[in-house]
N, C-alpha and C positions, 0 to 999 in steps of 0.2 A: 436382637437383631444386629448385623454388620450393615454399617453404612456403604453403599455401593462406589462412593467417592471416596474412601479412605485406600491407601496403598500397601503393598506390601513390597518390600526391597529382597530382590534375590541377588546372591552372591554366588557367579557359577564358576567353575573351573573347570576346564576342557580340553584336551589335547589339541595341539597347535595344528594338526592335519585334517581335524574337524572343524576348524574356524569357519571356513565358507559355509560348509552345511549347516552349522550352528545359525551363523548369521541368516541363511535363508528361511531356515526354520522360525527364526523369529520374526523375519518379515511376512511369513505367513498366519503367524499369530494376530498380527494386524492390532495390537494392543498392549505394545512394549513401547515405554520410555526407558530410552537406554541413558545412564547415569555419566553425566561429560566430566572427564580426568581433569584434573589440576596439575597435572606433573608432567605434560607434555615434554617439556625440555629435558627429561631427565631420560635420554634416549643415549644408547649406542650410536657413534658417527656413522657409520656404515647405514644403519635402520635410517637414520634420520636424511641422509643424502638419497635413498631409494626414494622415500617418502617426498622430498623434495623435486625429485624427477615427476613424479604422480601429479604433484600439486602444480608444476609449472604447463605440464601437458594438460590437465585439468582446465588451466585458466585460458591456454591458448584455445580449448576446443570450446570453452564458453564463449571465448571474444567471438570465434569463426561462426559459432551457431546465431549469436545476438546479430552480429553483421550480414550474414545469410537471409534472417528471418528481416530483418531492417528493410533491406533491398528489396525483397519480395513482398514487403508489406503485409508478412504474417503474424496476428496476433493470435494469443492462447484461447480466444473464445472463437477463433476460426478451425480449432478441433473440435468442438463441442458437439457439432451436426453430421460430423464424418461417420458414414456406414462403415463399420470394421470387417474387412474379408479374413484377410491372412495377418498374422502379428508377423510383423519383422524379428527375425532371431539375429542377435547379437551375441556371437562365441570367439572364444577366445581361452589360452590355458591360463591367464590371470588378468585383471585388474588393467595393467598397463596395454596390455595386446588387444583389449577390447577398446580401448581410449582411442590406441593407432588407428585402429579398425573405422570407428565413428569420426575420426578425423579425414581419414581418406573417403568416406564417403561426402562429408560437408565440401571437403577441399574439389571435389570432383566439379558440382555444383557452383561453388566459389567464384571457381576460375572462371568458369563457362560465361557466368552473370558478368563477370569482370569484364571480359571479351567482347560481350553483348553487349555491355554499357559504353566502351571505348567505340564501338561502330557506331553507335546511337550520337555519342558526342562528335564524332566525325561527320556523320550525316546531317547531323544539326546545323554545324558549321556551312558544310556545303549547301544544304537549304537555305539557310541565311545568306548566303552569297549569292545564289542565284535569285532570290528574290530581291537583294540588292540590285542584281543585274537587271531584271526585270523594268525596275522601280526606274534603273538608269535610262534604258532604253525607251520607256514611255516619256520620259523626259526628253530624251533627244529625238524622239519620233515628231514631238511638235516642231522641229527647225529642219525635218526632210531628210534626216540621215540616212544614208545607204551605201553600199559598198562603192558604188561611183563616186561620189560626192569626197569619199576618203582620198580619192586618187587626186585630187586638187592639190592636197596638203604637202606640194612636195619642198617649200620654201618658209611655210610656217608647220608649228606644232600645233596639234590639237589632242588634249587631254583631257579626262573626266575625274573629280575627285569627290569623294564625302567627307564630311567634318560635322563636329559637334556644332547645334544652333548657336552655341553660348560665344563661338568663333565667328560669328557671322560678320560683327563691327570692324574685327580685325582686318578680313576678309576683303571687306568693302574699302578700305584705307591703304591695305597692301597692292590690290589691284587697281586702284583708279590708272587712267590713264597716262595723266603727266608724269607718274612715276615709275610706271613699267608699263610700257605700251602690247596691250593685249584688247581681247575681245572677249568677255564672259558674260554667262547667264547662271542663275542659281534657281533652286525650287526647294523647298520645307518638303522633307518626305515623310516624314515623322515629328512629334512633341519634341525629340531631342536632335535629332539629325537633319543636315540639308546637303544637296548634292549640287554641283556646278563643273561646269566645264570653261576650259580655256585655250582661246587662240593667240597663240603668239610667234616673235619670231624665233627661230632654231637656235642662232646665235646667241639667244637669252635663257637657254638652258639650264645654265647655272644659276642666274638670278631668280630663273622660277622655282629650283628647289630649294634655293633658303627661303622664299616667301613660304611656299608648301610647308616646311619644316614648323615656320612660327606660328600657323594654324593649326597643325597637327591632322593635315586631311591626309588620306588613305587613298592610292589611285586607284580607279575601277578599269581595268582593264578591257578594250573596246575590240572583240573577237569576229574577224571576218565570218566565222562559222556561223554567227546569228545575224548576218547581214546576206540579203538580196540586193542584185544590181540596182533595183528601183525602191526598195522598203526595207523594214527589220522583220526579220523572220521570227515571230511571236511565237508561234505554232512549234517550234523547238524549244522555245525556252520554255514553256508551258508542259511541253512533254518531257522534259529533264526534272521542271519541277515535281510532277505526276511521280515520276519513276523515283525521283529521291523519296518523297512523301511515303511511296509504296515499301521503299525498301526499310524506311524508319518503321512502318508500320508490319513489317515483319519482324522487324529485332524485337519490337515491343511484344509483339504475338506470343514469340518464342519464350520470352521472360514470363510472360501470364501462363502460358502451355506449361514451361515449368514447374511452375506454382501449381497450376492446378491438377495437373497430371501427378505430382508426386506430394501431393497434402498429407496423404496419410505416410508417408514415408518420412516427410517432416514432424508430424507428430511423435512418432517414434524415436525419432531422434532426439525429439526435445525431452520424451520422457526417457529417454536411455540416459542421458546426460544427466537428468535430475536424480537418476538411479544410482549412477555412480558415484556422484558428488554425496548423496546419501550413504550409501556402502561405503565409501573412503571413510567418511566423518565416524563411523560407526565401527572401522577397523580401527582407527586410533582409538579408540576408547580402551581397547583390550589392556590390561597390564600382564607383564610376564613374571609368573610365579616361579616358575623352574625352566631350565631351557626348553623343556619340551611341554610346558604346559603354558594354559592361559587363563587369564581371570578377567569376568566380564560382570558390570554391576546393572541391574535394571530395576526398575520399579513396574507393576502391574495392579490394576484395579485387585481388591481384596478378594472379590466375587468370585475372579477368574485364577485366583492362586490355585488351588487344586488341578483345576484342568489343566493348567500349563505345566505343573509339577509333572502330571502324570503321561502329559504328551511329549516333554523332555525325556523321560526315562523310557517312556518306548521307543522312542527314537533311537536313544544314544545308549540305552542299556546301561553298561559299566563304565562306558566312557565319561562320566560325567560325574559331579558332585557341586552340591550348592547347598546353601543355609538359605534360608526364609524368614524374614521378620517381619510382623504385622507392625506400621505406623499408625499407633492412636492418634486421634486429632485432639485427645481430652487431655494428655499427659506426656510427660518428655519420654521418648524412646530413643534408646542409644544403640550401638554397632550390633553386627549380627555376631553370634557367640564366637565364630571363628576368629573374627576381627577383636572382641575382646580377649580371647588367649591369646593371639597376636601383641595387642597394645601390652596386655601384663608382663610378656615376655619382653618387651621392649624396653618397661619401665623396672625391669629387674636388670638389664644392661646400662641402664642409665639414660636411655632414651625417653624420657617421660611425653606422652603423649595426650593431649586431654580429650574428653569423652565430648563429642558432637550429638547434639539433638538434631535425630535424624527428619524431623519435622520440619527443619529448615533446608532440607535439602529434597524433600519429596513434592514431586510436581503436583498442581490442580486441576481437578476436573471442574470444569463448570458446567451444571447439569441443570437447567432451570425449565419451569414451564414455557411450553413455546409461544405462550403469549407474552411471555416475559423476555424472551431469549435475546431479541433485537435489540434491547438496552444493555447487552454484554460488552457490545461495542463502545459504550459511554463509560464502562465500567473498565475497560482494557486502557482507554485513553490515561486514564489516571494510572492502572498499574493492575495486575493479574491478581487475585486474594490469596495470600499467603496460605499455608495449608491448614493450619489450624484457627483461621478465621473466617466469618460469616461472609459471605457472600452478599453484597448490598444490592446485586440486580434486582430482586424482586421489589427492594422498597422504592427504588429510583424509578420502578417503570410506573407506579402509582403516582409519588410525588414530581418526578419530572413534567408529565403533561399538565398536571393541576397546577403548578407554580407558573410553565409556560402559558397556560390560559388564562389566568388571573392576570399576566401581564399583556395579554394579545385577544381579551375578551369581547368576542363579537361570534354572532351564530352565524352570519354571513361567511366571514371566512374562515372561522372554522368548518364548517362544509366543503368549502373550495381546498382547504388542507386535507381533508379527508378524502377528498377524490385525488387529490395530487398524490397523495401518500399511498392509495389502493393500485393506482395505476401506476406507480413508480414501482410497489412490491412485486406486480405481475410482471412487468416488462423486464426489470433487472435481477429476477431471480436466478437468473445464471451468467450475471456479467459481474459478478462479486459479492462475497457475504458481507462488506461493508457499505457498498452501494444498496443492498438491498435492505440491510437492517434500518439504515437512516431513512429509507423510504418509508418504512413502518413505523420509526417514531414519528415523524412527521402525520403520520395515519393519526396516531394516538393522541397527538399534542395537539391535532384538529378536534378530537372528542373533549379534549380541557378546555380547548377555545369556546365550543360550543356550551359546553356546562358554565362557563363564567360567562359567556353574553348572555344567557338568561338572567344569572345573578346582575348583570350590568344593565339588562334591558338593550340591548344593542344589535341590528341586525343591518350590516353593512353602513353602518354610522348613524341609519334611525332606530329611532323607539318603536318603530310598528314593523309587522312582518305579514307579508301576503293582506295587506289593508286592514290586519286586526293591531290593535296596540299591546305591548309588550307588557304586562301588570309586572310590578315589584314582587319579587319574592322576598319573603319574611323569615328569616332567621332568628328564633326566639323573639326578641322583641326590637331587632334592628335590620335594617335592608341595605343592601349595596347597591340598589338602583339609581341609575343616573350619578356616576362618582362625580362628575364634575359640580356638581350641586349638593355632593355629600361627603367631601372631603375628607372631614374628621372621622367620620365611621369608617372609611375605608381604610384611613391613617391607621385606627385601631385593629382593624381587624389584619393589614397586614403584620403588624408586632407581633399579634396573636400567631399567627401564619408562623413568623420567625421561630416564637419560643418553643411553637409546636416542633418545626421542623429540628432545632438544635438538640430539644430533650429525647425527640425520637434519635439523633447520632448518640446521644449517651445511654440510651436504653439499650441500643444495636451493642454498644461497648462494654455495659452491663452482661449483655448474654455472651461478648466474646470471654470476657473475664471467668462467666460462669462455667462455660463450656470448655476451657480450658483450667479446670478447678482450681480458680484463684478466685474462690468465692469471697474471701474477705477484701479484697481488692474490688471486686463487684460493687460492695456495697459499702464502703468507706471512700471509693473514689466515684464511680459512676451515678450512685446512687444518690449522694450528698451534693453531688454537682446538679442535678436534677433539682432537688429540691432547694438549692442556692438559686437557681434561674426561676424555679416557679414562682417563690415566696419574694423573690425582689420584683417581679409581674403582677403578683396580686399586690405587693406595696403599692407599687407607681398606679396601677388602675385602681386601686380601692382609697389610698389617702392622695393622690398625686405627689405634688413637690413640698407640701407641708410640712415641715421639719417638724414644727410643734406637735402636730396631731402624730407624728411616727414616734414621739416619745410619751405620748399618752396612752392609756387603757384603752384597748387590749395590748399595747407595745408594740404595734406591728413592725416596727424595726427589727426583731427581734426573727421575723420569718428569713431574712438572707443571713443575718449575722450569725445566728446559729450555728447553721451549715457552713458558716466561712470557718468558724471557729473548728467544727470537726474536722474540715480539711486539712486544718495543722497538725491535730494533735492525734488523729486516728492512726495515723502509719505509724510512730513513734509507741503508740499503746499495741498495734500488731506486733511489733519485736518482745514487747512485755508478755503478751499471751504468748510466744513461742511460734507464730505464724513462719512457716518452714521457706517462705521466699523471701522474708524480709530479715531472716536470721542472723544474717553476715552483714546486714549496713548497721552503721553506729547511730548511736542516737540523733545525734547533733546533726547528721546529713540529713536524717529523716525527717527532721523538725525543721531543717533549711529547705528542705526539698518541697516540704508540706507548703510552709509561708508564702514562697516563691510562686508555688503552684497556685493557691488562693489567690495572688495577687494578679497574676497572668490569666487567671479564668476571669475575675472580674473585668480585666481590661477587655480581653477578648468577647466577652458576651456584650459589652455594649458595642464594639465595634460589629459585631457579626449581625447582631438584633437589628442595628443601623443599617444593615447592607439590605434586609428585608423591604425597606422602606423604597426601593427600585422598583418595585411590584406596583407600589402606588404611582410613582413617577411614569413608568411605563403604560402602565394602562391610562393614565390622562394623558399623554405624548400620543398615544395609540387615538382616543376618541378626538383630541383635538385637530389630530392629522384630517380625521375625516370632516369634520364639522369644517374644516378649511377647504378643502375638496368641494362640499356640498355648496358651500358660500362663493363658490369661483364659478360654480358650474350654475349658479341661482342667478348671478349676473348677465347670462347669456338670454338674449330675449329669443324664446321658442316662438318660431312664425311657421316657416314651410318646413316641409317634410325633411330638407336638408340640414335644416338646426336643428332638429329632434334627433337626425340621425349623428349631427356632429356633439350632442349633448351625450348621447348614449355612450360613445365612442370616449368621450372624454371622461365620464363616470367609470366605463371598464378600466381604462389607462391608470386613472387614479387610484382605484383599487389595485391593480396588479401591483402598482408600486408600492402601496404601504404592506401589501402583503409581502413582497419579496423583502424590499429593506428593514421594515420594521421587524418581519419576521425572523431575518436572519439576527438583530440586536437582540431580540428576546431571547433566540435560541442560545447564544452568547451567553447572555446574564442568567439564564436558568440553569446553564451549564456552570458557569461561576460560583452559583449560591450552593451547589452539589458538591463541588470541589474544595472551595475554600471554608464553607458555613457548617457542610453538613459532613463530609468524608473526613476534614480534619480532625474531627472530634472523635473516630472511631477506628479509621482504615489507613491500613499501612500500603498495601497493594503490593508489597515487596514480594510475591510468591512469582513461581515459575509455571508455566501453560505446561499441558499435558501434551507432548507432541510424541502420538504413536510412531514407531518405525516400521517402515514396509516399504518395499519396492514396486511402484506400480506395475500393472501389467495390460494396462488397456490396448496400448497400442505395440507394443515391443516385449520381449524374452531377451534375459540374459542368461548364456549358457556358460560356466567356465569348465572347460573339457581338460581335465587332468591326465597326462601322459601314464602308463602303466610302469612303476619301476623295473628296471630289468636287471639282475645281477650279473656279474664278470661272465659265469660260467654260461648262462643262458645267451650272452652277446657271442662267446667261442662258437658255442653250437650254431649259432645262427648264421657266423659266418661262413663255417665248414660246410653248411646246406649249402647258402649262395655259391661258396667257390664251385663245388660240385656240379650244381645246377648249370653253370658256365659252361665248365667243361664238357658238361654233357651236349649242350647247344653248339660249340664248336665243333665236337665230334661228328654231330648232325649234318652240320654248314658242310664240313670238308667231304663226307661219304656224297651229300647231293652235288657237289662239285666234280665230283670226280665220276659220281654216274653220267652227272649231263656231257662232259666234255671228256672223259676219255676214247 
């Protein structure tokens, strides 16, 4: 039975005229991963120049769309709830023409938004000036200013200014009567600005200007249109402020209207830009085989091979040729038959080309059980699994919540995490895959905390739950109940957890070797390392650090020593036994590699196992924090109902702080234990994720309309027909005029 995650490599050759139709067909399959070219620079200069023009236009188009969506505060999530009525059609004779079409669409809205923004800025400045005028006239109203009073200032000048409050001291010094004859008053109108008026002799105008410059003041003109003969016309000021506010609202409403009215069109524009980018990228992956033909390589899941093959033959018939090779995960897979022939031909011409394992190029499909799927996000943070290696997601889906729980063991806090993760998983189900996955990871970590909470006997820092005492859970002959009083047992338990976790990594490495048909390495490398670590653990747990006991019968020192010696000698032995993948290595290099690997394994085991002591440290820190919070709350003397409420709020706040701060710390450390102590033993994460090529058509449709080719004879015939029709129309017009006016 074939593995549904294994790949087939197709190498297709097709006529240039069918390129667009072929790409459209691949996009409809929606399960094709196009192989990226590595020799994009080896192109004719004319073709490269044309492509650069399209690249520049695409960059400009993307910048325009991003700018428009930013101005209108449009996010990708705004398109999710749209009701689709009619799809927007973008058509053109080629990709460049479609780009120009979309650019024109966006430019229309960008220009209008920019225009409205300029109007808003202008109106806002006018509004600010009018509000300043209003404050000014309120200030002057206290001094009885009116139009009649202004007529009295024939020999004296009267001016009003505003400046920053920090200039107040300078103002008071500069406008003292002894140094400059004047009358002034000032008032604070905000936290930053003051307003003041000055009455001064008109012959001191230049002196006034110099002083005003020193305090950076701005003059507020006193317009007579705002003054009655006996009072200030505040009604007119209010009406003008209201008018400007209405104008501003009108501009802002138009921007919102443009956004809401055209949201479906904007969704179509965003979709078509992504499609153009995807389509253009796919075009770049074609290679020219002959002046009239192109070739393209792509991967498809092996289960879909026959279906895709039949579909392409049905559509293109004899216009297409292809090779297909199944890529095994277990053994080395080389090129297609045609490529092998070409490589052989190049070898005869003196251009020797090395064979490449297609497993290194094939993409990886991560298909896990739905309960494990959220943990794919953590796996991808380290790297996508290589095509031929085991996906570690199912393993960390179990070990990650358990290690998290052991460092964050509390039934109450675990229940909080379960509820928070469940709510987040529901709320963020359409907000992005990573956010949703992290919510479900928190949900599973909550269950780990609940499980460890029963082992530790902790419920919100207490040893009882709902009035019932939490009894110790006994595992074999020991218990983890109340870790603060049972540190030695918990310490040994964490060491055993570390040994198990590291051995699990080597077990997966064993499976990887076995899967890749490297069974000798599976035994001589992974299995021996498991024996080495397990033997060392039994030695320390059984005989402690008593060196004399190690050397007495039954000689427990041999438990780690024998596997260590085997690590050194078994690889050279593999060359003696003619193991294929060790055949080309020298004995000295294999012996040196084995010695270094044994030494590195010894050092890494010590540091790796020691890292798991953080489980003990963080679990004790968690319990100690809860004890500290309980102690602080107990210091409060509970009397009336208000103090009881205060105590409850304190407990809630303290628990929230512990859950947030320590929860983040524990999550990071659980991640570290997996990335550095676990993954490092078996996982490379050097794979390429499977990205199917397809053009979305939820909101838009791209139509490339090709002009029919017309030969020279047809053009001449068409031209004669047009001339003949024109002569007939002229004759009809001449006859009509003669009949009407003769």
